[in-house]
Each structure stands twice: as C-alpha cells, then as structure tokens.
GUZA-366259 format. One record per residue: residue number from 1; residue in three letters; x, y, z of N, C-alpha, C, O in turn. Coordinates in steps of 0.2 Angstrom, whole numbers. Example, Ala and Ser with C-alpha at 12.3 -4.5 7.8 and 13.67 -1.06 7.14 Angstrom:
BEGIN
- 1	ala	66	-28	39	62	-22	39	66	-16	39	71	-17	42;
- 2	ser	64	-11	35	68	-5	36	64	0	39	67	6	40;
// end
This chain:
BEGIN
- 1	unk	322	459	548	328	458	545	331	462	544	334	461	539;
- 2	unk	332	466	546	336	467	551	342	464	555	345	461	551;
- 3	unk	343	463	559	344	456	560	349	451	561	353	449	565;
- 4	unk	342	448	552	345	443	549	351	443	545	356	439	545;
- 5	unk	352	451	541	355	457	536	362	455	542	365	451	541;
- 6	unk	363	459	549	366	458	553	371	453	557	377	453	559;
- 7	unk	366	446	558	369	436	557	374	436	554	380	434	555;
- 8	unk	370	439	545	374	437	541	383	441	539	389	439	539;
- 9	unk	380	446	537	385	454	538	394	450	543	399	449	540;
- 10	unk	394	449	547	397	446	553	403	440	550	409	439	552;
- 11	unk	401	439	548	403	429	543	405	433	536	410	431	532;
- 12	unk	402	436	536	403	435	528	413	439	526	418	438	523;
- 13	unk	410	447	533	416	451	534	422	447	534	428	449	532;
- 14	unk	422	440	538	425	435	546	427	431	539	433	430	539;
- 15	unk	425	429	535	427	426	529	435	431	527	441	431	527;
- 16	unk	429	435	523	432	441	519	441	443	521	447	444	518;
- 17	unk	439	445	529	444	446	533	451	438	533	457	439	532;
- 18	unk	449	435	534	454	426	531	455	424	526	460	421	525;
- 19	unk	451	426	522	453	422	517	455	431	509	459	432	504;
- 20	unk	453	433	511	455	440	508	460	447	509	464	451	506;
- 21	unk	459	446	513	464	447	515	467	450	519	468	455	521;
- 22	unk	469	438	521	473	436	524	476	436	532	482	434	534;
- 23	unk	469	439	538	473	441	544	470	437	550	465	437	554;
- 24	unk	479	433	550	480	430	555	474	428	562	471	424	563;
- 25	unk	478	436	566	472	435	571	468	434	573	465	429	571;
- 26	unk	467	436	580	458	435	578	454	442	579	450	445	577;
- 27	unk	459	444	586	457	450	586	454	453	584	449	455	586;
- 28	unk	459	453	578	458	460	573	451	459	566	448	462	562;
- 29	unk	452	451	567	445	453	564	438	453	570	434	458	569;
- 30	unk	437	451	572	434	450	578	431	458	578	425	459	577;
- 31	unk	435	463	578	435	469	578	434	473	571	431	478	571;
- 32	unk	436	470	565	432	472	562	426	469	558	422	471	553;
- 33	unk	426	464	563	419	462	560	413	461	562	409	458	560;
- 34	unk	412	465	567	408	465	574	409	474	568	405	476	565;
- 35	unk	413	477	569	407	487	567	403	482	561	397	482	561;
- 36	unk	409	478	555	405	479	552	399	477	552	395	478	547;
- 37	unk	398	473	557	392	467	557	388	477	562	382	478	560;
- 38	unk	389	479	565	386	486	567	382	490	560	376	489	558;
- 39	unk	389	494	557	387	497	554	382	494	548	383	495	542;
- 40	unk	378	488	550	377	484	542	369	487	550	365	489	546;
- 41	unk	368	487	553	360	486	559	359	493	556	354	496	554;
- 42	unk	364	495	557	365	503	556	359	510	552	355	514	553;
- 43	unk	363	507	549	362	506	539	353	510	540	349	514	540;
- 44	unk	355	503	541	346	500	539	342	502	546	336	502	546;
- 45	unk	344	504	550	340	506	554	336	516	550	331	518	547;
- 46	unk	343	519	551	343	524	548	340	524	541	336	529	541;
- 47	unk	339	523	536	335	517	530	327	521	532	324	526	530;
- 48	unk	327	514	537	317	509	539	316	519	540	312	522	537;
- 49	unk	319	521	544	319	528	547	315	533	543	309	533	545;
- 50	unk	317	537	539	319	539	533	312	534	531	307	537	530;
- 51	unk	312	532	530	303	530	527	295	533	531	290	535	531;
- 52	unk	300	530	533	291	531	540	290	540	541	285	543	541;
- 53	unk	297	542	541	294	551	540	288	552	533	285	557	532;
// end
C-alpha cells in the first residue's frame, strides 16, 4: 500500500507542477515530484510505525 501511494503521488505532483504551477523545465519538476513521493513514503512509514507501538 505504501509503495502504491508513493507511485501515485509522483505523477500527480508532476502534473500539478506542469499545469498549476506552470513549471516548464523538467529538472525542477523531477526534484519536486521525487521529494513529494519520498515524503509520502516516509510519512506513511512513520504513521504505520506508530500504530505498531
């Protein structure tokens, strides 16, 4: 589940950067999208680890 949400977050943020923020360059979109996907992965991991305690 965690990996699926991360995989979904990446293209959603990419499209958000393209159409809403109007970022034309690929490198900033790549960095923002990857950062968001990693953040989703980490936040879900933290939430799951707190549930186990």
